[in-house]
N, C-alpha and C positions, 0 to 999 in steps of 0.2 A: 853557357855550354857545359860548364863543369859544376858538379855538386861537390862540396867539400865540408869537412868538419874536423874538429880537433879538441883535445883536452890537455891541459898542462897543470901539474901540481907544483906550486911554488916551493913547497917544503920538501922537495926531492922524494916524495912518496911515489912509488911506481904506479902506473895506470893498470888497473886490473884487466885480466883477459876478458871478463864479462863486459866491462865498459868499452873496450876496444871492439868487441863483437857487436855490441849494440850500435855504436857509431857507424861501423862499416855497413851493417845491415840496413841502416836508415837511409843510405844514399840511393837515389834513383839510378837506373841504368842496369843493363844486363851483364856486361863484363865484370870480372873481379876488380874491385877498386885497388888503386895503388896505395900503399901504406908506408909509413915510416915511423919507427918507434925508437925512443931513447930512454934514458933512465927514468925521467919523470914526465914524459910527454908522448903524445901520439897524434899523428896527422893521417887522414885518409881522404882520398880524392877520386872522383869517378866522372867520366864523360857520359852525360845522359843523352847525347845525340849519337845515333849509330853510324858514325863515320870514323875512319881510322885517324887517330891523332894521339900525340903523346900526353900523358897526364901532367898537370901543372903542379908538380911537387918536386922540390930539389932538397936533398939533405946536405949538410955542411961538408960531409966527407967527399961527395962526388965532385966538388969544384974547389977543394982545398980552402974552404971558407969556414967561418965560425957562425954562419947563419943557415937556418933552414926556412924554406918558404913554401907556402901552399896558397892556392887561390883560383879565381876565375878571371883570367887576365887576357885582354886583347888590346895591344898597343898599336897606334896608328902612326907613330913617329920613330919607328925602329932605326931607319937610316941615320937620323940625327943623333940618336942615342949611341949608335956604333961610333960615330965620329967624336962625340963628346967624351966617350969613355975610352977612346983609343983602342977599340977591340976589332981585330980582323974578323970579318964576317964568318969565315970558316971555323972559328973557334967556338961558335955559339951553340952547336949541335941543334937537335930538332926542338928542344924545349926553349925556343928563343925568347919568348915573352917573359917567362920566369927567370931565365938566365940574365937578361938585360936588367930586369927590375932588381934582382939581388945584387948585381954589380953596381947599379946606380945607388942603392942603399949603402953599400960598402963605401962608396966615394963621398956621397953627400949627406947621408943620414936622413933625417926627416925631410930635409930640403929637397930630396929626390923627387918629391911629389910635384914640385914646380917645373920639373923637366918632363913630365909625362902627359901624353895626350892619348886617351883611350877609354875603354869601358873596363872597369876592373874593381874587384874587391879581393883583398889578400891578407894574409897574416904571416909575420916573420918572428921566429924565435932566435934570440941571441944567446948562444951557448956560453959565451964568455961572461956576460953581465947578468945572465938569468933574467932577461927582460923581454917583454912582448910588445910588438908593434903591429898595428893593423890599419888599413886605410880603405876608403871607398872613393870611386871616381867623382869628378867635380859635379856632374849633373845628377848622379845617383842611379845610373842605369843598372848597376849590380848591387845586390843586397849583402848586408853583413849583420848578423845577430849574435849576441853574446850574453853570458851571465858571469859576472865577476864577483869573487870573494877574495879575502886575503889568503885563502888556502889554494884556490884554483881559479882558472878561467876556462869556460866551455864556450865554443864558438862554432858557427856554421853559416852557410849562406841561405839557409831555409829554416823556418820555424819547426817544421816537421822533424828535422834532424836534431834540433835542440831538445825537443820533448821526448823523442823516442830514444835518443842516444846519450843524453846528458844528465839524466836524473833530475831534470828541472821541474819544479812544481807547476802544475797546470792551472793555478788560481787565476781567474779572469780579472782584468782591470776594467771595472764599469765605466770609469772616466773616458777611456778610449772609445767605448761604444757610444757614449753620449756625444763626444766630439764628432764621431762619424755621422751620427744621426742629425747633428746640428750643422753639418757642413763646415766644421772648423778644420781647415787643412793643417797638416802638421809636417814639419821636417825636424822632429825631435827624437830623443831616444825612446819615447813611449811606444809600446806595442799592445796587442790585445791581452797578452799575458803579463802579469805583474813582475815575474822573475826573469823576463826576457827583455833585453834592450836592443835597440837598433842603432847602428852607427849612422848619424845623419849624413846626407850627401855632402861631398866636398870636405870631409872631416877625417881625422885620424885618431887612433887610440893608442896610448902608451900605458902599460901596466906592469907592475911587479908585485912583490909580496906586500909592499907598504901601501900603494895607492894606484888609482887609475886616473888618467887625464884624457879628456876628450877635447880636441881643438879643431876649429875651422882652419883649413889652409887655403881655401879658395872661395871668393865671392865675385860674381860678375860685376864689372864696373864699366862706366861710360868713359871712353878716352877723352881727354880735354880737347884734343885737336880735331875731334869729330865734326864740330860745327863749321870748320873751315874747309872741309873736303867737298868736292863736287859730287853730286848724286850719281853721275855716270861712273865715277871711280868705284863707288861702293857697290853699285849694282853689278859691275864686272867682277868685283871681289867676291860677291855673294855667289854668282854662278861658278866661278873658279873653285871656290871652296866646297860647293855642293858636289861638283864633279870629283874633286879630290876625296871627299867623304865617301861617295859612292864607290870610287875605285878601291879604296881601302877596305870596304866592307863586302865586296864581291870577290869570291874565291873561284877561280876558273875550274878548280877540281871539285867544287861542290855546287850542285844545281841551286840556283837562286830563284826565289819566288817573290812576287810583288803583290801587295794588297791594293787593288785599284778600284776607286769608287767613281771616278769621273770628276772629282773635285780638283781644286787648284794644286794642293800639295802632292797627292799621289800621282796625278798626271805629270807634274813637273819631274818627279823622280824617274818615272818610266820613260818619258821622252828624253831626258838627259842621258840616261843609261843607254838607250837604244842608239843615240847619236854619237856619244863620246867615249863609251867604254868598249874596248876591243874584246869581244867574246869569241875566242877561237875554239875553245874546248867545251864550252857549255852554252846553253841558250836560256833565255828568260822565260819564266813561267808566271803567267798572270792569273790571279784569282780575284773573284768578286762575289760579294754577298748580295743575292738578289731577293728582295722581299716579295710578298704576295703581289700579284699584278695590280690589284685594285689600289695598292698604296704606293705604287712606284713613282707616280707623278713626274714622268719624263726623265728620270735619272739615266735610264738605259740609253737614251739618245746621246748623252755626253760620254758615256762609257764607250759606245760604238764609235764615236768621233775619234777618241784617243786610239782605239785599237786599229782603226783604218789608217790613221796618221802614222802609226809605227809598224804596220803590217804584222801585228801580233794577234794572237787568239787568247781568249780568256776562258778559264774554267769557272763557270758560275754555279753557285750552290744556293738553293732556296732556303731561306732561314726557317727554323722551326719555331712556330709560334707558341704552342702549348708548353708551358714550363713543366719540368719533371724533377722530382726529388733526386732521381738517379744522377742527373747532371751536377746538382749541388753537392751530393755526397761524394762524387768523384773528385770534385774540387776540394772539399773539406779533407778527404783522405790524403791527398797529396800535399796540401798546404797548411792544414790546421788553422785556418782562419776563414772568414767570409770574404768573398770577392767585393772589391770596392764598387763595382758596377753590378747592381742586383740583377740585371738582365743579361749577365755574361753568357748564360747557357744557350742563348739563341745563336751564338757564333759557333757552337760545338760542331754542327754538321760541316761547316766550312773548315774548321781546324782539322777534322778527321779526313776531309778530302785532301788537304794539303799534305798531311802526314802520309796518307795512303799513296800519294804520288811520289813519295820519296824526296820531298823538298824539306831540307833541314835548315835552310837559312831564308828568312822571310823579311823583306824590307817594307816598312810601314811609313806612312806620311805623318805619324804622330810627332808632334813638336813643331809642325809648320805654323800652326796658329799662335803658338807661344813665342816663337823666335822671329819668323818672317812677319809676325804681328798682324793680328786681325783687330787690334785695338784702335788707336789713333782717333777715337771719337772726339776727343777734346782738342784736336789740332787747331780749332777755332781760337781757343784761349791762348795757345802758343803763339799764333800769328798776332793776336792783339798784344800780348805781352812783349813780343820782340819787335813790334812796329811794322810787321809785314801786312799792312792794311789793304794793299791791292790784292794780295793773295786771299785775304780774308773775305773781301768783297766778292771775288770769283767763287769762293766756296759757298757763300750765301746764295749766289745766283743759281748754283747747281744743286742745292740741297732740297730735299723733298719735305722735311718737317717744317712746321710753321715757324716764322721768325721769332715769335714770342717763346716758343719751346726751345729753340736754339740758343737764344740769349740767356734764358734761365739755366738750362742744363749744360750747355757747352761753353758758356763764357763766365757767367757769374759764379756758379758753384766751384769749378776748378780753381778759380783765382781767389776764393775766400781763404783767409788765414785758417789754420787748422782748428783753433778754438771756436771760431764762428761756424765752421763746417760741422764740428761736433755738436754745437748748440742747435744748429738747424736739424740735424738728424735726431737729436734727443727730444726736442719740443715741437718741431713743426711737422715731423713725419713719424708719429709714434708707432705705426705699424711697419716700420722699415724692415724689421726682422720677421718676415712672414713665417719663417721656419719656427720661430718661437710661438707665434700665434696659433699655428696649425700643427704644432708638435704633438707626438703621441707619448712623450716621455712623462712619467709620473711626476706629480708636483713636487715631491720631496727632493727630486733631483733637479727640477727645472725652476730655479729661482732666478728671476730676470736680472736682478742686481748682481748676483754672483756670476751668472753667465756673461754679462756685459764686462765685468771686471776681468774675467778669464780671457775674453776676446782681446782686451787691451794688452794683456800680458803675453799672449801667444800670437805668433805670426800666422797670418792666413785667416780665412773665414770671413764671410760677409763683407768682402772688400768692395768699396765703391770706386767707380772709375773717376777719380778726381785728379789723376796725373794728366797734365796737358802735354807732357813729353811722352810719346808712346814707348820710348826706350825704357822709361821707368816702369811701365807696365810689364815689360819683359823681365826686368830685374825683380819685380815683385813676384812674378810667376815662378821664376827659377829659384828664388830664395825662401819663399814662404811656405813651401810644401805643396803647392798646387799640383806639381808633377808626381808627387809621391804615389798617389793612388793609381793612375794609369800605368806608370812604369812598373809598379809592383804587380798589377794585374797581368800585364804582358809577360813579365818575367815568369810568373806562376804558370800561365798558359803554355809558355815555351817549354817548361819542365814537364808539364803534363803530357804534351803531345810530341815531345822530342823535336821541337822546332826552336831555332835561335832567332829571335826577332831583333833587328837592328834599326837604329833611328838616325838616319843621316842628318836630319834637321837639328838634332841635339849634339852634333859634333862641335867641339870647342871653337874650331875655325869658323863654322857657320854662325855660331852665337856671337863671336867677336865681330864678324862682318855686319850683323844686324845692329849691334851696339855702336858701331863706328859710323853708321849712316846718319844723315841729317833727319830730324824729326819729320819734316815735311815729305820725306821720301816714302813714308808709310801710307800717305793718303793724298792723292793728287786728283783735283777736280771732283772731290767727294767720292772717289772710287776707293773702297777699302782694299788693303793689302797691295797697294801700288808698288811697294818695294820688290816683292816677289814677282809681280806681273811684269815690271820693267826688266828684271833680270832674265825673264823667260820669253821676251818679246818675239824672237825669231825661232823659238824652240817649240812652243805650244801652238796648237791649232787656234785660229782666231776665235772660234766659238767658246773655247775654254778660257781664253784671256779676257773675253768680254763678260764672263759670268759675274753678276753682282752677288748673288747668294747661291747656296747649294740647295738643290731640291730635297724634299723629305724622302730620302731613299731608304730609310729604315722605318719600321712600324713604330707607332707612338707608344709611349709608356702605358697609356690607358688600354690600348689594344692588347699589348703583351700581358698586362695584368689580368684582363678579363677574359682572355681566350680559353682559360681552363679554371673556372671558379672552384672546382673541387680541390685544386692544389693549395691555394691560400687558406681556404676553410679548414683543410686537413691540418695545417700547421697551427692556425689560430686556436683550434679546438684542443690541441694537446697541451699538457701542463709542462711548465719548467719554472722553478722557483725564481731563479735569477732573472730570466727573461721578462717575466711578468711583474717583477719588482721594479724593473727599469721602465718597461713599456706598459701603457694603459691598454689592456686587452679590449675592454668594452668600447673605448673610443676608436681604437684601430678597426674593430669589426664594423662599427657603425659607418666609419668613413669608407670602408671597402664596399659595403652594401650600397652606399650612395653613389660610388663610382660605377658599380654594376648597373644601377638604375638610371644613370646618366643625369643625376640631380645637381652636379657641379657644373658651373660654366666651363666651356671648353678649355680656356687658358688655365683656370685654376685646377681643372681635372688632371691635367698633365703633371703639374707640380705635386698634387696630392697622390697621384698614382705612383710617382717615383718615391715619395716618402713612405707610402704604405709598403711598397716593394722592399725598400731598405729595412724596414722593421721586420717584415716577414723573413727576410734573408738572415738577419741577426738571430731571430727566434729559432729558425730552422737549424742554424749552426749550433746554438747552445743546446737544443734538444738532441742533436746528433752527438755532441761531445758528451752529454750526460749518458746516452746509451753506450758510447764507447767506454766510458768510465765504469759503468755497471758490468759490462762484459769483461773488462780487464781485471776486475776484482775476482771473477770466477776463472781467471787465467785462460780464457778462451781466445783463440786466434781468429781475428775477424778480417775478412777481405772486404773491399768496397762493395762487392756483389752481395755478400751475405748481409752487410749492414743495411743495404737498401730493403732487403726482404724482411728484416726484423722490425721495420717501422710499419705502423698501420697505414 
């Protein structure tokens, strides 16, 4: 909800008026930003959502403190913090989240992070010790970027603010692009720009004139007592915590929208809210993205079932198939990076409809797959390993794959020791990394041995479902950077369209509920996602509860990529030295022509279309950035509108 930035000189050099102005002007939002300046530092903060609220910036003089704080902070355990800090509620004024956080830091220091439940990123300057402290929430909902040197630290919660306001070099990091193209997920300090680092999720930063230290303060864990709990207890806890999470995220004074697809996650959130959340001053607004009729494949049937069950109406918006450079350039202009989803532009009509209706808080089902768990494929191995052979026999009876396939993939592989598993993937399945085989990265960058070594060192990327405990899949997803891309994308879209998107499934209480359940809760009678289904038994319509899979309610990657051939060819035909040094232009063009001609098998075509789109996305961004650089040399001011017209 808040955009913020700051600059601190460790050697007591004053921040120039020009630097202050650049930082302030880089913030999105129409009202004048709140600012605070002292001898060697400057903070600025602005609400980019057009609703009345206090800026999240407190200086040390206003509360008789030696600390100044700035951030984007939303705490969900305020009442507990009041009690722990022995603060009467009337003393907190309207800047309650900032106030509570700074008081928590005064009392506990860095350990205050273990007392927080919320979505946040913030920075604190200690005027006594001349030291800097910053932190990011456990799951990584909010972003924090920075550039550190022994002379100064520049920080913001957006890359755009860093580049426009902080005099940070725009030199591109090719390794970041390669990791993106190879689907290596990251939760590391790396970003697209060499001089900009990102604070990883669940981490904090300490910095002064001598050094910077980045440390993890949170990692999800499986409670030891989880195996001895009854499934009924954990399903009740999941429902209870989902209701709490929704209650904390719905503000009666601010209209709330829901993104509803008719799937299990979004339907659960809408039905829980309609039944358990008391909405006296506001009403729910439901939005849905409706593809072309020919590709709908029955999804509207489930959408209508949920709407009838809740007596709600939905605003449906037909997605736009033909890609357009203007959509991408709008995104680049706001975020100074390419979107992790190359087809993000198809959601633009829906986003504009939500914004046009004055909805500035949107609840999404993102995180349901990762926490309520769609994994649990290897529960067979878990039952065998733990001696639950009766349950294993029932699973085999209800399973559709052949017995041979189940034994090989769901029993033997997950139970192999790690070294044997690695041996199998290395020698028995040489084409396991299809992305390497079909990659469009130039050979000088794509050295198989080097890439494989990189994957071993970095978390995420090319993960095989070898965990027989589904909770370990949740741990892997939350800690290996798999969530980094979607969360960053939603955060950026929220800033672009002045909508704050919240994720109830990624609430700490919900995550802990899922990690406290027994492994078998996630797959009963070979029905995936049984844990969430059981928690929603008397809440969701029967038709939604009984769904095994989700219909293809969105157009395929192939359809999206081939709907406007002029668009990809326009990008491929333009030069950019860096882009075409990383990506093989001839190979990319040949693959796109084969997709247009339908020469790939259907299953392979989808994967190839997605990879081609990712490459085109990267090239388009680098071309746009080069154009911006040329224009900035001539000291011309460019708006997103004129930048679109400047390209052929």
